[in-house]
VOGUBA-824556 format. One record per residue (C-alpha): residue number from 1; chain; x, y, z. Coordinates in steps of 0.02 Angstrom, whole numbers, padded with zeros to 5 digits. Layout:
! residues N
> num/chaine/east/north/up
> NUM/A/X/Y/Z
...
//
This chain:
! residues 331
> num/chaine/east/north/up
> 1/A/-00076/-00767/01717
> 2/A/00086/-00735/01810
> 3/A/00175/-00646/01668
> 4/A/00060/-00558/01547
> 5/A/00135/-00539/01374
> 6/A/-00022/-00448/01321
> 7/A/00011/-00313/01451
> 8/A/00195/-00302/01403
> 9/A/00153/-00286/01219
> 10/A/00014/-00160/01246
> 11/A/00124/-00052/01358
> 12/A/00266/-00059/01232
> 13/A/00146/-00010/01091
> 14/A/00077/00138/01190
> 15/A/00252/00197/01237
> 16/A/00304/00177/01056
> 17/A/00168/00295/00994
> 18/A/00200/00422/01132
> 19/A/00387/00428/01093
> 20/A/00392/00391/00906
> 21/A/00269/00525/00851
> 22/A/00363/00674/00927
> 23/A/00531/00598/00876
> 24/A/00479/00582/00695
> 25/A/00398/00755/00700
> 26/A/00563/00827/00761
> 27/A/00657/00734/00625
> 28/A/00540/00800/00491
> 29/A/00570/00976/00560
> 30/A/00758/00950/00545
> 31/A/00744/00881/00369
> 32/A/00633/01022/00307
> 33/A/00723/01167/00391
> 34/A/00903/01115/00418
> 35/A/00953/00994/00280
> 36/A/01114/01032/00186
> 37/A/01073/01084/00008
> 38/A/01177/00937/-00057
> 39/A/01043/00817/00006
> 40/A/00927/00873/-00134
> 41/A/00775/00764/-00171
> 42/A/00833/00636/-00043
> 43/A/00747/00741/00090
> 44/A/00579/00683/00020
> 45/A/00628/00501/00044
> 46/A/00685/00540/00222
> 47/A/00519/00623/00260
> 48/A/00432/00473/00182
> 49/A/00514/00357/00309
> 50/A/00465/00470/00454
> 51/A/00284/00480/00398
> 52/A/00280/00292/00369
> 53/A/00344/00256/00545
> 54/A/00227/00384/00624
> 55/A/00074/00305/00543
> 56/A/00140/00132/00589
> 57/A/00159/00184/00771
> 58/A/-00019/00254/00778
> 59/A/-00091/00100/00693
> 60/A/00006/-00010/00814
> 61/A/-00072/00072/00967
> 62/A/-00247/00077/00890
> 63/A/-00248/-00107/00844
> 64/A/-00137/-00165/00991
> 65/A/-00105/-00340/00922
> 66/A/-00014/-00475/01020
> 67/A/00046/-00646/00966
> 68/A/00028/-00824/01029
> 69/A/00104/-00983/00957
> 70/A/00025/-01155/00964
> 71/A/00063/-01312/00864
> 72/A/00076/-01282/00678
> 73/A/00018/-01103/00683
> 74/A/00040/-00939/00772
> 75/A/-00101/-00818/00802
> 76/A/-00098/-00628/00801
> 77/A/-00239/-00576/00916
> 78/A/-00333/-00420/00967
> 79/A/-00420/-00419/01136
> 80/A/-00594/-00356/01093
> 81/A/-00627/-00317/01277
> 82/A/-00505/-00171/01260
> 83/A/-00576/-00089/01104
> 84/A/-00740/-00019/01039
> 85/A/-00692/-00045/00857
> 86/A/-00809/-00166/00766
> 87/A/-00745/-00342/00736
> 88/A/-00749/-00327/00546
> 89/A/-00647/-00166/00552
> 90/A/-00520/-00242/00671
> 91/A/-00493/-00383/00546
> 92/A/-00455/-00254/00410
> 93/A/-00343/-00147/00522
> 94/A/-00249/-00301/00581
> 95/A/-00216/-00350/00400
> 96/A/-00160/-00172/00360
> 97/A/-00043/-00180/00511
> 98/A/00035/-00334/00432
> 99/A/00044/-00240/00266
> 100/A/00150/-00105/00349
> 101/A/00267/-00242/00409
> 102/A/00279/-00313/00233
> 103/A/00319/-00146/00152
> 104/A/00448/-00090/00281
> 105/A/00599/-00163/00191
> 106/A/00538/-00096/00024
> 107/A/00542/00080/00096
> 108/A/00726/00060/00136
> 109/A/00760/-00028/-00029
> 110/A/00708/00128/-00125
> 111/A/00827/00231/-00018
> 112/A/00973/00118/-00062
> 113/A/00930/00128/-00247
> 114/A/00931/00319/-00233
> 115/A/01098/00321/-00141
> 116/A/01172/00211/-00278
> 117/A/01106/00325/-00416
> 118/A/01184/00475/-00327
> 119/A/01350/00385/-00308
> 120/A/01355/00338/-00493
> 121/A/01281/00500/-00559
> 122/A/01151/00400/-00656
> 123/A/01027/00486/-00771
> 124/A/00889/00394/-00679
> 125/A/00919/00514/-00535
> 126/A/00808/00637/-00628
> 127/A/00658/00524/-00594
> 128/A/00674/00570/-00410
> 129/A/00677/00755/-00451
> 130/A/00512/00763/-00545
> 131/A/00334/00701/-00529
> 132/A/00401/00526/-00563
> 133/A/00457/00515/-00382
> 134/A/00275/00471/-00348
> 135/A/00302/00309/-00444
> 136/A/00449/00265/-00332
> 137/A/00353/00307/-00174
> 138/A/00204/00203/-00233
> 139/A/00307/00042/-00232
> 140/A/00296/00015/-00042
> 141/A/00111/00057/-00050
> 142/A/00082/-00076/-00183
> 143/A/00185/-00203/-00084
> 144/A/00092/-00159/00076
> 145/A/-00075/-00180/-00013
> 146/A/-00020/-00351/-00078
> 147/A/00032/-00404/00096
> 148/A/-00134/-00342/00168
> 149/A/-00238/-00441/00042
> 150/A/-00132/-00598/00059
> 151/A/-00145/-00585/00248
> 152/A/-00333/-00554/00255
> 153/A/-00382/-00682/00124
> 154/A/-00299/-00846/00182
> 155/A/-00267/-00801/00365
> 156/A/-00437/-00736/00423
> 157/A/-00546/-00850/00533
> 158/A/-00658/-00972/00440
> 159/A/-00749/-01136/00469
> 160/A/-00597/-01247/00444
> 161/A/-00498/-01138/00563
> 162/A/-00632/-01155/00696
> 163/A/-00630/-01345/00676
> 164/A/-00441/-01349/00693
> 165/A/-00449/-01234/00843
> 166/A/-00573/-01350/00928
> 167/A/-00477/-01508/00885
> 168/A/-00307/-01439/00936
> 169/A/-00374/-01364/01095
> 170/A/-00304/-01193/01049
> 171/A/-00455/-01116/01133
> 172/A/-00410/-01201/01297
> 173/A/-00227/-01156/01276
> 174/A/-00267/-00971/01247
> 175/A/-00383/-00973/01396
> 176/A/-00252/-01053/01507
> 177/A/-00106/-00946/01446
> 178/A/-00190/-00779/01411
> 179/A/-00349/-00794/01515
> 180/A/-00454/-00758/01361
> 181/A/-00588/-00856/01272
> 182/A/-00578/-00867/01083
> 183/A/-00742/-00772/01064
> 184/A/-00662/-00625/01157
> 185/A/-00530/-00598/01023
> 186/A/-00513/-00564/00838
> 187/A/-00366/-00644/00754
> 188/A/-00273/-00686/00597
> 189/A/-00163/-00839/00579
> 190/A/-00051/-00914/00444
> 191/A/-00150/-01075/00450
> 192/A/-00039/-01201/00361
> 193/A/-00139/-01360/00396
> 194/A/-00324/-01397/00413
> 195/A/-00430/-01545/00462
> 196/A/-00491/-01650/00317
> 197/A/-00650/-01753/00305
> 198/A/-00579/-01891/00416
> 199/A/-00503/-01767/00539
> 200/A/-00329/-01790/00466
> 201/A/-00216/-01639/00443
> 202/A/-00196/-01585/00262
> 203/A/-00100/-01439/00187
> 204/A/-00201/-01280/00169
> 205/A/-00124/-01214/00007
> 206/A/-00191/-01035/00010
> 207/A/-00089/-01002/00167
> 208/A/00066/-01080/00093
> 209/A/00045/-00982/-00070
> 210/A/00002/-00818/00017
> 211/A/00142/-00829/00145
> 212/A/00260/-00889/00007
> 213/A/00224/-00735/-00100
> 214/A/00242/-00621/00051
> 215/A/00408/-00703/00095
> 216/A/00470/-00680/-00084
> 217/A/00425/-00495/-00074
> 218/A/00524/-00475/00088
> 219/A/00673/-00571/00017
> 220/A/00670/-00466/-00142
> 221/A/00672/-00307/-00038
> 222/A/00817/-00371/00068
> 223/A/00912/-00424/-00089
> 224/A/00888/-00248/-00160
> 225/A/00957/-00173/00001
> 226/A/01109/-00288/00006
> 227/A/01148/-00273/-00181
> 228/A/01136/-00085/-00199
> 229/A/01204/-00055/-00025
> 230/A/01363/-00152/-00064
> 231/A/01387/-00068/-00234
> 232/A/01360/00102/-00153
> 233/A/01486/00060/-00016
> 234/A/01619/00015/-00144
> 235/A/01591/00175/-00242
> 236/A/01596/00289/-00089
> 237/A/01759/00212/-00031
> 238/A/01840/00228/-00202
> 239/A/01802/00413/-00224
> 240/A/01953/00528/-00210
> 241/A/01900/00708/-00174
> 242/A/01985/00842/-00279
> 243/A/01930/00997/-00182
> 244/A/01872/01040/-00007
> 245/A/01695/01054/-00075
> 246/A/01698/00880/-00148
> 247/A/01772/00814/00016
> 248/A/01630/00895/00112
> 249/A/01502/00818/-00005
> 250/A/01589/00648/00008
> 251/A/01580/00655/00198
> 252/A/01395/00701/00189
> 253/A/01360/00555/00072
> 254/A/01451/00439/00193
> 255/A/01348/00505/00338
> 256/A/01186/00478/00241
> 257/A/01242/00303/00193
> 258/A/01290/00256/00372
> 259/A/01126/00325/00440
> 260/A/01030/00225/00310
> 261/A/01124/00064/00348
> 262/A/01091/00085/00534
> 263/A/00909/00126/00503
> 264/A/00893/-00032/00400
> 265/A/00978/-00147/00525
> 266/A/00857/-00094/00663
> 267/A/00698/-00164/00581
> 268/A/00795/-00313/00513
> 269/A/00846/-00364/00690
> 270/A/00691/-00309/00784
> 271/A/00556/-00355/00656
> 272/A/00607/-00481/00526
> 273/A/00714/-00599/00629
> 274/A/00581/-00622/00767
> 275/A/00440/-00646/00640
> 276/A/00548/-00766/00537
> 277/A/00571/-00871/00694
> 278/A/00381/-00876/00715
> 279/A/00358/-00934/00535
> 280/A/00493/-01067/00550
> 281/A/00422/-01135/00713
> 282/A/00248/-01143/00637
> 283/A/00312/-01240/00486
> 284/A/00402/-01359/00604
> 285/A/00255/-01369/00727
> 286/A/00365/-01303/00867
> 287/A/00260/-01218/00999
> 288/A/00328/-01054/01068
> 289/A/00177/-01007/01172
> 290/A/00186/-00834/01252
> 291/A/00366/-00811/01192
> 292/A/00293/-00770/01021
> 293/A/00241/-00604/01101
> 294/A/00421/-00546/01082
> 295/A/00386/-00506/00898
> 296/A/00250/-00371/00922
> 297/A/00348/-00296/01068
> 298/A/00508/-00284/00965
> 299/A/00411/-00206/00820
> 300/A/00354/-00068/00939
> 301/A/00536/-00043/00992
> 302/A/00592/-00026/00811
> 303/A/00472/00119/00783
> 304/A/00553/00214/00928
> 305/A/00736/00180/00882
> 306/A/00733/00202/00694
> 307/A/00729/00394/00684
> 308/A/00883/00409/00797
> 309/A/01023/00363/00674
> 310/A/00973/00501/00553
> 311/A/00962/00628/00693
> 312/A/01132/00590/00769
> 313/A/01240/00526/00626
> 314/A/01209/00669/00503
> 315/A/01320/00810/00567
> 316/A/01204/00955/00522
> 317/A/01058/00881/00617
> 318/A/01168/00835/00764
> 319/A/01230/01014/00781
> 320/A/01055/01084/00775
> 321/A/00997/00962/00909
> 322/A/01146/01010/01016
> 323/A/01106/01195/00998
> 324/A/00923/01161/01040
> 325/A/00954/01061/01199
> 326/A/01125/01120/01261
> 327/A/01162/01275/01362
> 328/A/01314/01325/01259
> 329/A/01326/01348/01072
> 330/A/01419/01211/00975
> 331/A/01586/01255/00896
//
């Protein structure tokens, strides 16, 4: 093909892992060794994001998925010519990769809840300062597991999928567009319609139900972010510091809030909007073809960019970075 989206996506995924892993390692170093004491237990949540994104980057380059849209579905594929991983394991890893996508907003949702509890001085803040923080950190894991199961169960290849693929000439389309035969790839697909007994298209309800539940999870996570983010914003802007110490703490809380908002906007723009377009086009049977490859490429870009707001917005970290990489000491 003249313009290979597979190559573009695979290169972006490799670059993502090469850059994201040291970036997040550096951020973890800053959090552990140079965090202001006022940050408290929030450092554990910050480390949690960095570990999450590091694992996501490594999984992204191991699986190396790319996307293709055709008719009433889009397909997330893995070129089996480029991997030695068994087909059955690729199916599981591909579903787990989708699970990471599904849990990404929940990770940030917990952070906004924490920032709100700090701003209000709620008694629930103690749950982040004891063993109960494990319960909070387990929420994205549970959501990711749900996404993984609901991706693998209704979206894995099966007999009806193969019949639809043959009837809709997806095989020929993939061969023409990607220069790959269907037996050279493993894939998952939100397969919304299937061929009935008389070769008519009928709704495949497991996909609708599975994708519907996954969409509700994402929307609930985004609602949590917007709701607690707005309430936190109002509180931070209404605080009147009484001493220089309280002013310093207020400025730190504003920096943490701004870093978190920026960190959240990056996956929202680079992950959820492109994938939402894919879902909408599939529902409407609008074919995007190779353009659907923008979604995996932008996901790889998110993993690189997301550590940067924390590193450069929080003053303490910014000064340490300056002292590490500049020739003169910061004032």
